[in-house]
VOSE-390685 format. One record per residue (C-alpha): residue number from 1; residue in one letter; x, y, z. Coordinates in Angstrom, 2 decimals. Layout:
% VOSE-390685
NUM  A  X  Y  Z
...
***
This chain:
% VOSE-390685
1  X  -20.33  28.34  -10.30
2  X  -23.56  30.70  -10.24
3  X  -22.55  34.13  -9.48
4  X  -24.80  37.40  -9.80
5  X  -21.70  39.74  -10.49
6  X  -20.06  38.85  -14.20
7  X  -23.00  36.65  -15.36
8  X  -24.76  38.15  -17.56
9  X  -22.44  42.14  -18.35
10  X  -18.75  42.51  -18.43
11  X  -16.10  41.74  -16.23
12  X  -16.55  44.88  -13.34
13  X  -19.00  45.87  -14.07
14  X  -22.94  45.14  -12.77
15  X  -26.18  45.53  -14.85
16  X  -26.94  49.25  -14.81
17  X  -23.69  50.87  -14.00
18  X  -24.53  49.73  -10.55
19  X  -21.06  50.03  -7.59
20  X  -19.06  46.98  -7.18
21  X  -18.72  45.91  -3.35
22  X  -16.32  43.93  -2.48
23  X  -16.77  42.30  0.98
24  X  -12.77  40.86  2.25
25  X  -11.29  38.84  4.67
26  X  -8.00  38.69  6.02
27  X  -6.91  36.40  8.28
28  X  -2.95  35.34  7.37
29  X  -1.33  36.02  11.48
30  X  -3.01  37.17  14.36
31  X  -5.53  40.08  12.58
32  X  -9.08  38.91  12.11
33  X  -10.29  41.61  9.95
34  X  -13.59  42.16  7.24
35  X  -13.78  44.96  5.15
36  X  -16.43  46.58  2.49
37  X  -15.17  48.57  -0.05
38  X  -16.62  50.06  -2.98
39  X  -15.29  50.06  -6.65
40  X  -11.93  49.24  -5.26
41  X  -11.27  52.66  -3.11
42  X  -13.50  52.92  -1.09
43  X  -13.82  51.74  2.34
44  X  -16.99  51.38  3.69
45  X  -16.24  49.26  6.73
46  X  -12.43  47.92  7.99
47  X  -12.85  46.40  11.14
48  X  -9.70  44.62  12.99
49  X  -9.77  42.42  15.68
50  X  -5.89  42.85  17.02
51  X  -4.49  39.10  19.14
52  X  -1.63  41.24  19.92
53  X  -2.18  41.16  23.78
54  X  -2.99  37.31  23.56
55  X  0.57  36.51  21.67
56  X  2.61  39.57  24.43
57  X  3.42  36.86  26.70
58  X  5.03  34.53  24.62
59  X  6.93  36.78  23.16
60  X  5.86  36.11  19.57
61  X  2.59  34.91  17.71
62  X  1.86  31.42  18.03
63  X  -0.05  29.60  15.25
64  X  -1.82  27.40  17.23
65  X  -3.73  30.51  19.55
66  X  -3.79  32.53  16.64
67  X  -6.19  30.00  14.83
68  X  -8.16  29.68  17.14
69  X  -8.48  33.67  17.98
70  X  -9.58  33.16  14.15
71  X  -12.71  30.88  14.95
72  X  -13.66  32.62  17.53
73  X  -14.05  36.29  16.58
74  X  -14.34  36.02  12.37
75  X  -17.97  35.52  12.95
76  X  -19.06  38.65  15.47
77  X  -16.04  40.40  12.69
78  X  -18.04  39.84  9.67
79  X  -21.44  40.90  11.39
80  X  -19.86  44.25  12.68
81  X  -18.08  44.61  9.33
82  X  -21.40  44.89  7.46
83  X  -23.58  46.54  10.12
84  X  -20.58  49.16  9.53
85  X  -20.86  49.66  5.82
86  X  -24.52  50.37  6.19
87  X  -24.25  47.62  2.85
88  X  -26.37  44.77  3.04
89  X  -25.07  40.96  1.45
90  X  -27.86  41.11  -0.79
91  X  -25.49  44.18  -2.56
92  X  -22.34  42.37  -2.24
93  X  -20.19  42.33  -5.73
94  X  -18.05  39.48  -4.78
95  X  -16.27  37.72  -1.84
96  X  -12.84  38.44  -1.95
97  X  -10.36  36.20  0.40
98  X  -6.30  36.66  1.65
99  X  -4.77  32.58  -0.12
100  X  -1.87  32.91  1.30
101  X  0.77  33.86  2.10
102  X  0.46  33.57  5.86
103  X  0.43  30.94  8.20
104  X  -1.65  27.84  7.49
105  X  -4.05  27.19  10.31
106  X  -5.10  31.01  10.16
107  X  -5.37  31.53  7.08
108  X  -7.58  27.88  6.09
109  X  -10.37  29.80  9.00
110  X  -10.78  32.83  6.64
111  X  -10.83  30.51  3.96
112  X  -13.72  28.22  4.93
113  X  -15.62  31.93  6.34
114  X  -15.00  33.11  2.49
115  X  -16.50  30.76  1.22
116  X  -19.28  29.59  2.85
117  X  -20.35  33.73  2.80
118  X  -18.99  32.94  -1.38
119  X  -21.54  29.76  -1.27
120  X  -24.48  31.40  0.55
121  X  -25.01  34.24  -1.52
122  X  -24.02  32.73  -4.77
123  X  -21.47  35.56  -4.98
124  X  -18.46  34.87  -7.09
125  X  -14.67  34.41  -5.13
126  X  -11.17  35.86  -5.35
127  X  -8.22  34.47  -3.98
128  X  -5.36  37.07  -3.02
129  X  -2.05  37.04  -2.64
130  X  -1.27  39.27  0.65
131  X  1.97  41.51  -0.23
132  X  -0.81  42.75  -2.89
133  X  -3.11  43.58  -0.78
134  X  -0.28  45.62  0.55
135  X  0.89  47.42  -1.91
136  X  -2.46  48.42  -3.48
137  X  -3.44  49.88  0.66
138  X  -2.27  52.51  -1.47
139  X  -4.93  52.45  -4.39
140  X  -6.87  53.53  -0.97
141  X  -5.97  56.76  -0.54
142  X  -3.71  57.55  -3.69
143  X  -3.77  57.75  -6.96
144  X  -1.01  54.95  -8.76
145  X  1.31  55.53  -11.75
146  X  2.72  53.13  -13.67
147  X  5.36  51.30  -13.68
148  X  6.39  51.78  -9.46
149  X  8.24  49.99  -6.92
150  X  7.03  48.59  -4.03
151  X  9.26  48.71  -0.59
152  X  7.52  45.41  1.43
153  X  8.44  46.13  5.07
154  X  6.66  43.84  7.45
155  X  7.70  41.04  10.73
156  X  7.52  38.31  7.33
157  X  8.56  40.02  4.18
158  X  11.43  42.58  2.83
159  X  10.87  43.15  -0.57
160  X  11.12  45.59  -3.30
161  X  8.53  44.37  -6.25
162  X  8.35  46.66  -9.55
163  X  5.40  46.56  -10.67
164  X  5.61  47.69  -14.36
165  X  1.30  47.83  -15.07
166  X  -2.16  47.52  -12.66
167  X  -1.22  44.19  -11.13
168  X  1.99  42.80  -12.86
169  X  4.82  42.46  -10.17
170  X  8.31  41.36  -10.26
171  X  10.27  40.44  -7.62
172  X  13.94  42.88  -7.64
173  X  15.34  41.60  -4.47
174  X  14.08  40.30  -0.68
175  X  15.46  39.08  2.10
176  X  18.01  36.03  2.52
177  X  17.10  35.64  5.84
178  X  15.17  37.53  8.76
179  X  12.98  40.37  7.13
180  X  13.37  43.58  8.74
181  X  10.16  43.55  11.18
182  X  11.91  40.03  12.87
183  X  14.90  41.19  13.12
184  X  13.58  44.26  15.31
185  X  11.07  41.77  17.27
186  X  14.51  39.46  17.78
187  X  16.88  42.73  18.53
188  X  13.55  44.11  20.63
189  X  13.49  41.04  22.64
190  X  16.90  41.22  23.55
191  X  16.39  44.88  24.70
192  X  13.88  43.06  26.93
193  X  11.25  45.60  25.25
194  X  7.32  43.32  24.89
195  X  5.77  42.81  21.38
196  X  6.03  43.25  18.59
197  X  9.36  44.98  19.61
198  X  9.17  47.42  16.15
199  X  7.33  50.38  17.78
200  X  9.27  50.13  21.02
201  X  13.16  50.66  19.60
202  X  11.28  53.53  16.74
203  X  10.85  55.14  19.95
204  X  14.13  54.57  21.71
205  X  15.19  55.33  18.39
206  X  14.43  59.58  18.32
207  X  15.18  60.07  21.58
208  X  19.38  60.33  21.51
209  X  21.06  61.19  19.58
210  X  24.04  58.99  19.05
211  X  23.64  55.11  18.06
212  X  25.94  52.22  18.55
213  X  27.83  51.80  15.38
214  X  26.95  49.05  13.38
215  X  27.29  47.24  10.16
216  X  25.34  47.98  6.88
217  X  24.74  45.12  5.09
218  X  25.03  46.04  1.00
219  X  25.69  42.09  -0.29
220  X  26.86  42.24  -3.47
221  X  27.23  45.52  -5.70
222  X  24.51  45.60  -8.32
223  X  22.28  43.22  -5.81
224  X  18.70  45.01  -4.34
225  X  18.15  42.07  -1.48
226  X  18.46  41.65  1.84
227  X  20.58  40.27  4.65
228  X  19.37  41.00  8.60
229  X  20.54  38.38  10.43
230  X  24.18  39.63  10.55
231  X  22.44  42.54  12.11
232  X  20.68  40.95  14.59
233  X  24.15  39.14  15.98
234  X  26.33  42.27  15.97
235  X  23.40  43.66  18.19
236  X  23.49  40.75  20.16
237  X  27.32  40.90  20.33
238  X  27.30  43.73  21.22
239  X  24.61  43.72  24.14
240  X  26.98  40.65  26.06
241  X  30.60  42.55  25.08
242  X  29.19  45.74  27.26
243  X  27.85  43.39  29.73
244  X  30.61  41.24  30.12
245  X  32.64  44.87  30.75
246  X  30.24  45.87  33.65
247  X  29.63  48.33  31.03
248  X  25.77  47.67  29.39
249  X  24.83  50.04  26.27
250  X  21.83  52.30  26.27
251  X  19.09  51.12  25.18
252  X  18.26  53.69  23.22
253  X  21.62  53.82  21.99
254  X  21.28  50.07  20.39
255  X  17.56  51.08  19.04
256  X  19.32  53.90  16.97
257  X  22.17  52.77  16.06
258  X  20.12  48.65  14.70
259  X  17.54  51.43  13.92
260  X  20.17  53.35  11.10
261  X  21.73  50.55  9.87
262  X  18.30  48.93  8.59
263  X  17.22  52.30  7.59
264  X  20.08  53.04  5.20
265  X  20.35  49.96  3.13
266  X  16.38  49.10  2.95
267  X  16.02  53.49  1.68
268  X  19.23  53.14  -0.62
269  X  18.43  49.98  -2.48
270  X  15.23  51.02  -3.08
271  X  16.25  54.91  -4.49
272  X  18.72  52.85  -6.52
273  X  15.64  50.40  -7.94
274  X  13.38  53.59  -8.76
275  X  16.08  55.47  -10.91
276  X  17.54  51.76  -12.46
277  X  13.87  51.26  -13.64
278  X  12.54  53.97  -14.24
279  X  9.80  53.88  -11.71
280  X  7.60  56.44  -11.59
281  X  6.76  56.40  -8.09
282  X  8.37  54.22  -5.02
283  X  5.26  52.79  -2.74
284  X  6.02  51.58  0.95
285  X  3.83  49.22  2.29
286  X  3.57  46.60  5.10
287  X  3.12  47.36  9.06
288  X  7.11  48.15  9.72
289  X  5.61  51.15  6.96
290  X  4.80  53.24  9.77
291  X  8.13  53.29  11.20
292  X  8.65  56.85  11.27
293  X  11.67  56.91  10.96
294  X  11.53  54.84  7.73
295  X  9.26  56.94  6.58
296  X  10.97  60.22  7.81
297  X  14.33  58.85  5.84
298  X  12.22  57.92  2.93
299  X  10.86  61.17  2.68
300  X  14.49  63.52  2.84
301  X  15.66  60.83  -0.12
302  X  12.60  61.15  -1.90
303  X  12.08  64.58  -2.35
304  X  16.10  65.56  -2.88
305  X  15.89  62.80  -6.07
306  X  12.31  64.44  -7.20
307  X  10.56  60.99  -6.71
308  X  7.33  61.11  -5.13
309  X  6.83  58.92  -1.92
310  X  3.49  56.81  -1.37
311  X  2.84  55.80  1.84
312  X  -0.84  54.60  3.13
313  X  -1.98  55.85  6.14
314  X  -0.97  54.23  9.69
315  X  -4.35  51.75  9.86
316  X  -3.67  50.93  5.93
317  X  -0.09  49.84  7.21
318  X  -0.83  46.63  9.43
319  X  -2.33  43.68  8.34
320  X  -6.28  44.43  6.94
321  X  -8.94  43.67  4.91
322  X  -9.07  46.45  3.19
323  X  -5.97  45.73  0.93
324  X  -6.83  42.21  0.18
325  X  -10.34  43.77  -1.00
326  X  -8.38  46.50  -3.27
327  X  -5.90  43.92  -4.50
328  X  -9.37  41.92  -5.68
329  X  -10.74  44.44  -7.20
330  X  -8.32  44.45  -9.71
331  X  -9.08  40.93  -10.61
332  X  -12.61  41.19  -10.17
333  X  -12.70  43.83  -12.89
334  X  -10.71  41.27  -15.49
335  X  -13.48  38.42  -14.34
336  X  -11.06  36.28  -12.73
337  X  -12.76  34.50  -9.85
338  X  -11.85  31.32  -7.97
339  X  -13.41  27.68  -7.88
340  X  -14.88  27.09  -4.49
341  X  -11.60  24.01  -4.32
342  X  -9.45  27.81  -3.69
343  X  -6.55  25.91  -0.47
344  X  -4.93  28.08  1.33
345  X  -1.01  28.34  0.39
346  X  1.39  29.16  2.89
347  X  4.18  29.85  0.09
348  X  2.13  31.36  -2.10
349  X  4.37  33.01  -5.44
350  X  3.27  36.79  -5.81
351  X  4.28  36.67  -9.57
352  X  2.98  34.33  -9.97
353  X  -0.83  35.65  -9.02
354  X  -0.34  38.83  -11.08
355  X  -3.85  39.22  -13.29
***
């Protein structure tokens, strides 16, 4: 494949020391996003089109509907991102796209759009792991120090990732059943709260000083894995028992009890991992990183332990293309480009994507 960038000079450098402009496309779930980022750190545009209003009536993301919405909006979002950035298509260095994991139909829309751009503009194509994007969203606002541990908490993922050096990932803990964000949505549904449930539970949890007592799933003493399915079942059992007695529980007390249980486990295991692996920083990443209760608890524990906590601003916690561009820059600098035959991989493994 003929490429403008990296064809006659070293990887990660354009002729004449020009800046590297990466256009990135993110369509892994229900946000359509396109961004242009300079040198892996400076966001020139980051346009996000959310489908929350569309999926709210269903109480969750409907994959087929999400795919169709991506098809409807992707072209407009690309045009808007280019216009906002002030960077002409001819000045772009590469096109990046979320390769996986995610909903296969949604991923395919972004993949086709990115491949079309790369082919038309004769630019290199870079496939990006969605979770690598969430982790390196922090690079857009912070200076990273290796090795670090990343706590990734989103609707589909709850993982502890040890990053020994740039772009080299090792998953040391992951969910065995429901991800934290998924548990939040299911408990919110039981409380008859709107979708997505996380922000509503977080808000309710701060409206009371005392929560319903609920269990913590610590698993084996040396395990960094997570399990929230039992907690979700305990919430449903508590609601049903109270309803049968004619003494319904206050939603805010349930929300606080549930959130306290989730946060206790996340914080304790994350800090234990930081100590065990000699990490210089703890990074928070993923959609649930926007949770105020989780942020406050981590800030307090990290301050107590003398561990720097890095977290992206709320706008970079949820799915967005700027984070994909940040992670793509790692591959760009090494000249690790993908062929146009690149396939969307709904179950793509993070460790396999390492640079």
